[in-house]
N, C-alpha and C positions, 0 to 999 in steps of 0.2 A: 469448486473451481472446475472449469473445463479441464478435461483430462490432460490436454496438451499444455496447460498452464499450472499444473499441480506443483505445489511448493516442495522444495528440497528438504527443509528442516524436519517435517514429519517422517520422511524416509530415514534421515540421520537418526532420529529418535528411535525408530524401530531397530536399527543396527545396535545402538548403544544399549537398549533394553535387553536385547538378546545376548550381548556381550556380558551383561550383568547377571545373566542366568535366568531370564524370564521368557515365557512363551508369548509371542506377539501376533496379533491379528491386525492388519492394516486395511482401512477402508477410505477411499477417496470419493467424496460425495460431489458429483458434477452437477447436481440440480435436477437430473432427469429420473434417477432411480427412486424406488420406494425405499427410502433410507431405513425406515423401521424394520423392514424385512431383511436388509443387508447386515444389520448390526449383530454382533455376537451376543449371545444370551448370558453366558456365565463367565463374567470377568471380575477381577479383583480391583483393577484400577484402570481408568480410561483417560488418555491424553487427547485433548481436542485442540487442534491448531486452527485458528480462524482469523481472517481479516474482519474488520469491523462490520462490513456489510453482512457477514454471517453471524453477527453477535447474538441476535435473537434466536437463530437456529441453534447456536452453541448452548445458550442458556436452557432451551427446551430439552436438548439432548442430555445436558447435565442433570436436569430434574428427572428425566426418564431413567437414566442409569443409577442415580441415587435411590430411586424407588426400588431398584433391584438389589440394593445393598452395596453398590460399587463406590469407590472413592474416585473423585473426578478432578482433573487438572486442566487448566487452560493455558495455552501458550500461543505464540504467534503475534502478529501485529496488534490484534485487539487487546491482548494481555499487556502489551507494552504501552498502548495508548490510553487504556481505561482500566487500570488495575483496581482502583477503588470500587468501581461498579462491579467488576467481575468477581471480586472477593465475596460478594453477597450470594453468588450462585455456584461457586466452586470451592472444593476443599483446599486447593492450591492454585495460585496464579504465579506463572513464571515469566520474568522479563527476558533480559539477555540470558541465553541458555547454553551451558556447556555440559560436559558429561558429569562433572561433580554435582551440579544442580540436580540433574536427573537422579544420580545416586542418592542424594540427600532426601529427595521426595520419596523414592522407592523404599529407602531405609526406614522412613517414618510411617508412611502409608496408613494414615489414620484420619478419622473424621475431624474436620475443623469447621464448626458451624455454630452460630450463623455467619461468622466472618472467616473466610479462608486465610491461609498463610500466604505471604508473598515472598518469593525467592527470586534473586537475580544475581548473575555473575558480574564481576567488575568490568568485563569486556567480552567481546565476541570470542568464540573459541579459536585457538591458534590453528587447529586443523579439524577437518570433518571427514567422515568416510566418503570415498569416491564412488563412481558409478558401479564398479564391480561389486563393492561391498553392499551397495544399495539395490542391486539389480532385482532381487525378488520383489521388492516394493515398487520399483519403477515398472517392471513388467506387468504386475497386476493392475496398475493404473492405466498403462498404455492399451490394455485390452479394451478399455472403454472409449478409446479414441477411434472414431469411425474410419477415417481414411488416412490422414496425416498422423504420423507417430513422432512426436517431438520429445527428445530426450533432454531432461534438464541437467545442466552443468553449471558450475560456478568456479571462478578462479580468484575471486577477491571479495572482501567484505568492506563495508564502509565506503565513504566517498570523500574526495578532497575538496569538493565544492560546498558552498554554504547557502544553498537555496533555502530561504527562510521557512518554506512550507513543508520541507521534506524530512522524513524520519531518519534518513541516512546522513543528514547534514551534521549531526552531532556525533557520528561514529567515525573514528579515525580510519583512514584507508589502510588496508592490510592485505597483501597478496597471500594466496594459499600456495601449497606445494606444487610447483610446475612439473616435478617428476611424476606425481600422481596424475596430473592432468594428461601427460603423455601416455601413461599406461591405460587410462580410461578411453582415450581416443582410439588406441590400438584395439582395445577390447570391443568397442562398438563396431569396428569394421569386421569383426568376427561374428557379430550378431545381425548386422544388416548389410545388404548389398550397397546401399548408399544412405548412411544415417543422416538424420536431421537433428541438429543440436541447437537448443535454445539456451543462450547464456543468461544466467540470472544475476550477473554482476550489476550493482547499481549503476556503474559507469564502466563499460567494457573498454579495455585497452589503455588504462592509465600507464601501465608499463608495457607499452605497445610492442617493442622489440622482443621482450621476454615472452610475451604471448605468441607472437608469430614464430619465433624460434622454436618454441615448444611444439606448436602445431606442425611446423615443417619437419621437425625431427621425428615426429610420431607417425605421420601418414603422408601418403603421396598427395601433392597439391591438388586441390579441387576434387577430392574423393569424399568429402563430407560437406553437406550444406549447413551453413551457420546463420543464426539470427542473433542479433545483439542490440542492446540499448547502449548508445554511446553519446558523446557530446560533439558538437560541431568543431570545437577547438581541437579535438583529436583527429578529425577527418581531413587531413591535408591530402593533396593529390598523391604524393609518394605513398602515404599510408593506404589510400584507397586502391592504388595499383596492387599493393601487397594483399589487401583484403580480398580483392577480386581473384587474384591468383590462388588464394587459399580457400575459395568456395563460399565466401560470404554473400548471401542472397538477399538479406533484409537488414536494414539498419533503422533504429528508432532514435533520432536525436531530439533533444529538447530545445525549443525556441523560447517557450514559456511566455515571454512578454516583449512588446515592442518598446517598452519604456524603462525596464529594469532587468536585473538578472542577466547581464551581458557576459559574465565570466565563462559560461559554458559554450558560448557561440563566438568568442573572440570579438565581441562588439562593445566592450567597455568604452564609455564616452560617446557612443553612437546610439541614437534613439529615433523613433518615428519612422518617416519614410526612408531616411538614409539607412537605417537598420534593415528595413524591408528589402531594399535593393541589394545590400551586401549579403544578407542571408539567402535571398532568392538565387543570387549568382552562385553561392556556395552549394546550395542544395541541387541546383541544376547540374553542377559539376559532379556531385556525388552520384546522381542518376546515370551518368555516363559509365559508371563502374559498378554500381549496385542496383539491381533491377527493382527492388522494392524499398521505398523510403516513407516512413511515417514521421511527420513532424508534430511535436506535441506542444500544446498551448494551454495556459491556465487563464480562465476567464473570471473577471471580477476582482483582480488584485487592486490594492489601494491606490496604485498609480494610474489605474484606468479611470477615464472620465469621458462622458459624452459618447458619441458614435465613433470617434476616431479610432480606438483600438480595434473595433470590429471592421471598420472600413479598410484599415491597413491590412488586416488578415485577408479580406477579400482581394485586395490588390496583390498580396503575396501569392494567393492561389491562382490568380490570373497570370502572373509572371512565372509561376512554377506549377504548371498543370499536372506534372507527373507525380507529385507527392500526395499522399493521403494524410489529411490533417486529423489529429486526435485532440479533441477538446475536453478539458476537465474544468468543472466548476470549482472555484476555490473552496476548500474544506479544511476545517481545523480538527484534526483527529486527536482530541484529548491532549495528552502530554507528549505527542510525537515530536514537536518542534518548539523551541523557545518562543517563536513569534506568537504561538497560541496564547501565551500569557498576556500579550498585548491585546489580543481580541477579547479575552475574557475580562481584563481590566476595563475595557471600553463597553462591556456588556453587549458585545456584538455576536455572541455565539448562541444559536438556537438549539433547543433540545430535540432535534429530529431523532427518531428512533434509529439505531445503528443500521437497520435493514436498508436504509436509503443512502447510507454514506459510502457510495461507490463512485463519487466524483461527478455523477450525472443526475441521479434521481432526486437529489436534494443538495442545495448549497446551504450549509449551516452557519455561514458567516454573513452577517448583514453587510451588503456592499456599502463602501464609504461614500461613494459619489453618485449613487443611483437609488431611485425608489425601486421597490421590487417589480412593479409592472414594467417600468422603463428597462430594467436590466433584462427581464425575460423577453421583452419584445426585441431587444438587440440580439439576444442569443438565438431566438427563433429566426430572425432575419438572416443571421450568419449561417445557421444550419441549413436553412432553405437554399441559400446561395450555393452552399457546398454540395448539396445533394439533389440539385435539379437534374433532369435528364441531360441537359446541355453540359453541365459540369461533369457528370458521370462519363459522357461521351468524350469530352476533352481529356479527361484523366485516362480513359481507355486508349485513346490514340497516342498519348504521350508516354505510355508505358510499353516497353519493348517486348518483354517476355510474356508468354501465355498465362502461366500460373499467377503472376502478380496482377495481370489484367483481370482475370476472373475473380481473384481475391478482392480487388477494389470494388468490382461491381456487386459482389455478394455482400460485402460490408455496407455498401451504400443503401441497398434495398432492404437490409435486415433491420433489426431493432436498433442497431447502432446509427443508422442514417434516417430512413423514413420513420422508424419507430420513435426516435427521439423528437423529431419534428412534431409528431402526434402528441407525445407526452408533454413536451414543453408548451405546446399550444393549449392543452387542457389546463395545465397549471396557470398559464396566463389568463385563461378565461375565468377560472375560479377566483383568482386575485381580484378580478373586476366585478364578479357577480355574487360571491359568497362572503358575507360579512365575517363569519366565524373563521373561514379560511384565511382571510386577510388579517384578522386580529392575531392569529397564530404567528404569521410571518412578522407582524409588527411587534411581537413580544408582549402583547396585551393579555394573552392567555397561554396556558400550557396544555390546554385540552387539545388532544390530537384530532385533526380533522378526519371525518369519516372516509374521505378519499384515500388517505394513507392507511387507515385502519383496515379497510377492505383489501388493499394490496397485500399487506402483511398476512392477513388471515388466509388469503388465497395461496400465497407462495409457501407458507409453512405447511399447509395441508393438515395431515393428521398430527403433526407436531404442535399445532396451535393449542391443542388441549393440554400439552405438557409445558406450555410457557408459564413460568412462575409468576405469581402476583407481583405487579410493579415492574416487570421486566421490560415493558415498553418505554419506560421513562428512566432518565438518568440526569444527574446534575451536570449541566454543560460547563460549569465553572469549578469542577472538582480539582483540576490541576492547580488553579490559582489558590484555592483553599489549602491544598496540601503543601504548596510552596510557602504560604504564610505560616503554617504550622511548623514546617521544617526550619525556616529562618528564625521563628520565635524560639524553637527548641535549641538551636545552635547558639542564639544570643544568650539564653538563660544559662546554658552550659558554660559559655565563656565567662559570664558574670560570676558564676559559682566558683570558677577556677582562679579568680583574681584574689591574691592574698589580702586579708583584711588587717588593719592596724590593731595591735594588741593594746587594750586599755585596761586600767585598773577599775574593776567593777565596784560600784558602791551599792549599798542596800537600796532596793527599790520597792515600791509598793506593789501590791498585786495588780492594781489597775494599770500601772506603767508596764509591768511585765506582759500583761495581756495585749496591750497596744503594740508593744515591740514584736510579739509573736505574730500578730496580725499583719504588721508591716513587713 
């Protein structure tokens, strides 16, 4: 992870392990270091936190540490989404994690091979260590951030919305301790002249007044720069005035779709062009108070059909030139969300290696209403429209502050803008010219195209040699199979618990006894 986007939970884990009496070394891999050189040599147990896009990297690291005699544990989103696959490469795989789960793993601390043990808590932890307690781990990570130093904070877990594709949609919303939040903000003002805080809440500001009261009680208004991901439904004008007064400089609301998922944008019952107009008016109002706004979209949802969803997004950008759009290709991350069962039942999930599951380098759900070439052509067309020099200039002029202007330009000309146009164009070309490439997308073969193999090999570098056999492949329907086994087991258990009528037994022949036993 980029140092400014480093996750909070590995830092929490470091604090918990020290509290349980262990010596801890923490390494945040940003993708630029020689990771093998940074790793500690003599360790007893290694916890690796990974998003699925780092799945192959995590598997290679586990293999490397196991060769040195260490016990390995996988946590984070990948462990929650693909536990069955991860258990083949780790001694322990942990889902929802609290301090008791960590205690249980450390207390056992033994090899479990060829299939690791799976641990999960019943719910998210009720509390986690704050910034002050995590500071030694935050500080070592921020040293890798070149210019901007973004401190990660979180005030809530879970989400009240039910977006079908989201891992947080099944986690009940839960605020954390606002007293701790206030102490941490005061602490940061002693560390930085003007701190920058990135809120990791899945949806910031559900309890809006409580958050603002805590911030206003802790620090002088507008003494800290804040960045948060929120929903349009929470961003009313009175709320925006208060956010501006308290130093919020960037907001990332989700639009997601022009035809569904209207709860987060207060557009239930509105779709198509009417939704575009309402959302555009709302976002333009936000831009009067918050200098940087990124609107997020998911491309390839089942409700999308033809060119209309893409053309509506272009219309939105023309009407809202100051926003920076974030596009994600629809992806089904294992058992992250219940809707993934529907995709798996329909056999619409492709076995793309985890390395490409970053919402952009591969879409692992077969689109319902598009052929693959048609879908990618629409994505290319929209991306080009978004990042032409004319669009970049319009966005530049419509953005008031200097830093947001520069950020928009840098993102547009980087791998996020120009780079994706180039990448999508190459995928579209191969879909038209390479039969084996097209057969993989059409689920006629599971042989990974050389195009993707070369990328993984280049990105892993020296870790490529440590990738375990079979680690490039996984069962895309493992969640569905696990659910069938679970339901079957529950059914059998219920049947076994049903009282059976007592009958007077009569002598039976051996053959009848055998048949009854088989039945």
